C-alpha positions in Angstrom: 0.0 0.0 0.0 1.7 3.1 -1.2 1.9 6.1 1.1 1.9 9.8 0.5 4.9 12.0 -0.2 4.6 15.7 0.5 7.5 17.9 -0.5 8.3 21.3 0.9 10.5 23.1 -1.6 12.0 26.6 -1.8 15.2 28.5 -2.3 17.7 28.8 0.6 16.3 30.9 3.4 12.6 30.3 2.6 11.8 28.6 5.8 11.5 24.9 4.7 12.9 23.4 7.9 10.6 25.5 10.1 7.5 24.7 8.0 8.4 21.0 7.8 8.6 20.8 11.6 5.3 22.7 12.1 3.6 20.5 9.5 4.7 17.3 11.2 3.4 18.5 14.6 0.0 19.3 13.1 -0.3 16.0 11.3 0.7 14.0 14.3 -1.8 15.9 16.4 -4.5 14.7 14.0 -3.4 11.1 14.5 -1.8 10.9 11.0 1.1 8.4 10.8 3.9 10.6 9.4 7.6 11.3 9.5 10.0 13.9 8.1 13.0 13.4 5.8 15.6 16.0 5.0 18.2 16.3 2.2 21.1 16.3 1.9 21.8 13.9 4.9 24.9 15.5 6.3 27.0 12.9 8.1 25.9 10.0 5.8 28.7 8.7 3.5 26.2 8.7 0.7 25.7 12.5 1.1 29.5 13.2 1.2 29.8 14.1 -2.5 27.0 16.6 -2.2 28.5 18.0 0.9 31.9 18.4 -0.8 30.2 20.2 -3.7 28.2 22.5 -1.4 31.2 23.5 0.6 33.5 24.3 -2.3 35.8 21.3 -2.6 34.8 20.9 -6.2 34.8 24.6 -7.1 34.0 27.9 -5.3 30.9 28.7 -7.4 27.8 26.6 -8.2 28.5 26.7 -11.9 31.9 25.0 -11.4 30.0 21.7 -11.3 27.6 21.1 -14.1 23.9 20.5 -13.6 23.9 16.8 -14.3 27.0 16.0 -12.2 25.7 17.9 -9.2 22.3 16.2 -9.6 23.7 12.7 -9.5 25.4 13.5 -6.2 22.2 14.4 -4.5 20.2 11.6 -6.3 22.6 9.0 -4.8 21.9 10.2 -1.3 18.2 10.1 -1.9 18.3 6.6 -3.3 20.3 5.4 -0.3 18.0 7.1 2.2 15.0 5.4 0.6 16.6 2.0 0.8 18.1 2.5 4.3 15.5 4.5 6.0 12.0 5.6 4.9 11.1 3.3 2.0 9.4 0.7 4.2 7.4 3.3 6.1 6.2 4.9 2.8 5.4 1.6 1.2 3.3 0.6 4.2 1.1 3.6 3.8 2.8 6.3 5.9 2.8 10.0 5.1 6.3 11.3 4.4 7.1 15.1 4.7 10.3 15.9 2.7 12.4 19.0 3.3 13.8 19.2 -0.2 13.6 16.3 -2.7 14.3 15.8 -6.4 12.6 19.1 -6.8 15.7 20.8 -5.3 17.8 19.4 -8.1 15.2 20.8 -10.5 15.3 24.3 -9.0 19.0 24.6 -8.2 20.6 22.8 -11.2 18.2 23.8 -14.0 19.0 27.4 -13.1 22.6 26.8 -14.3 21.3 26.2 -17.9 20.1 28.4 -20.7 16.3 28.6 -21.1 16.4 26.4 -24.2 18.1 23.5 -22.4 16.1 23.4 -19.1 13.3 21.2 -20.3 15.6 18.5 -21.6 17.4 18.6 -18.3 14.2 18.3 -16.3 13.1 15.4 -18.5 16.4 13.7 -17.8 16.3 14.4 -14.1 12.8 13.1 -13.5 13.5 10.0 -15.5 16.7 9.4 -13.5 15.2 9.7 -10.1 11.6 8.6 -10.5 12.0 5.8 -13.1 15.6 4.5 -13.3 16.3 4.9 -9.5 12.7 4.0 -8.6 12.2 6.8 -6.1 8.5 7.8 -5.5 7.1 10.9 -7.2 5.7 13.5 -4.8 1.9 13.5 -4.4 2.2 17.2 -3.5 4.9 19.9 -3.8 4.4 23.0 -1.8 6.8 25.8 -3.0 7.6 28.4 -0.4 8.3 31.5 -2.4 10.5 34.0 -0.6 12.0 37.1 -2.3 15.7 36.6 -2.7 16.6 39.8 -0.8 14.5 38.9 2.2 15.9 35.3 2.2 19.4 36.7 2.1 18.7 38.9 5.2 17.3 35.9 7.0 20.3 33.7 6.1 22.8 36.3 7.2 21.0 36.6 10.6 21.0 32.8 11.0 24.7 32.6 10.3 25.4 35.3 12.9 23.2 33.6 15.5 24.6 30.1 14.9 28.1 31.1 13.8 27.7 28.8 10.8 29.2 29.4 7.4 27.1 29.7 4.2 27.6 27.1 1.4 28.4 28.0 -2.2 24.6 28.3 -3.0 23.7 30.4 0.0 26.5 33.0 -0.5 25.9 33.6 -4.2 23.1 36.2 -4.5 22.9 36.2 -8.3 22.7 32.4 -8.3 19.8 32.5 -5.8 18.0 35.0 -7.9 18.2 32.7 -10.9 17.0 29.8 -8.8 14.0 31.7 -7.8 13.1 32.7 -11.3 13.6 29.2 -12.5 11.6 27.8 -9.6 8.6 30.0 -10.6 8.7 28.6 -14.1 8.9 25.0 -12.9 6.2 25.5 -10.3 3.8 26.7 -12.9 4.7 23.9 -15.4 4.6 21.1 -12.8 1.5 22.3 -10.9 3.2 22.9 -7.6 1.2 24.7 -4.9 2.8 28.1 -4.3 2.8 29.8 -0.9 4.0 33.4 -0.8 6.1 33.8 2.3 6.6 37.6 2.3 4.5 40.7 1.9 5.9 44.2 1.1 9.5 42.9 1.6 8.9 41.5 5.1 8.5 37.8 5.9 5.1 36.5 7.0 4.9 35.1 10.5 5.8 31.3 10.4 2.5 30.4 12.0 0.6 32.3 9.3 2.5 30.5 6.6 1.9 27.2 8.4 -1.8 27.5 8.4 -1.8 28.0 4.6 0.5 25.0 4.1 -1.5 22.8 6.4 -4.7 23.6 4.6 -3.1 22.6 1.2 -1.7 19.4 2.7 -5.0 18.4 4.4 -6.8 18.9 1.1 -4.3 16.6 -0.6 -4.6 13.9 2.0 -8.4 14.0 1.9 -8.3 13.4 -1.8 -5.9 10.5 -1.5 
């Protein structure tokens, strides 16, 4: 009995981790059997190539590693996680909430390509992960749309508070702007649910965003 896969997607700084946690709490409170997954899985050997890429070992800019090569690194981690961790839960009917998924490869890697090459890349990517690797396709993708300038401010604040260092995606403002533009195109083409996370340049309260996300997710689950 196949489960339900709900993906929270968005560019860096859009609040995916916060919304995934809030969504899990609300689903559990309703007695729904669910669990969260998060990519990349830092600390797993299967995620180490992606970790090296993100932290500059393969080049200091996102474009130093081409879209297909970077995508394969993240796809291997996803495949291993499914086999090692959450596949059985999903296949037994559980609800899985993913903070990033194949959709992140779509957003971040397609943005490296000219407009005329993006659709061919997306066709290749979805064939690789959903058919050749056998990973489940999402039942719902909720795209958290945060203006790049607002996301940048939130990320800089997070770095200062946690004393963490941004990865090569997070510190490249031009790249993140391209990602957001690309994500908007993909969201429209793929039928993703889009949640606007800011108004007049200021981020919406997390609880306000959560209520909108939860409504979308509950509609999906009721139709399943």
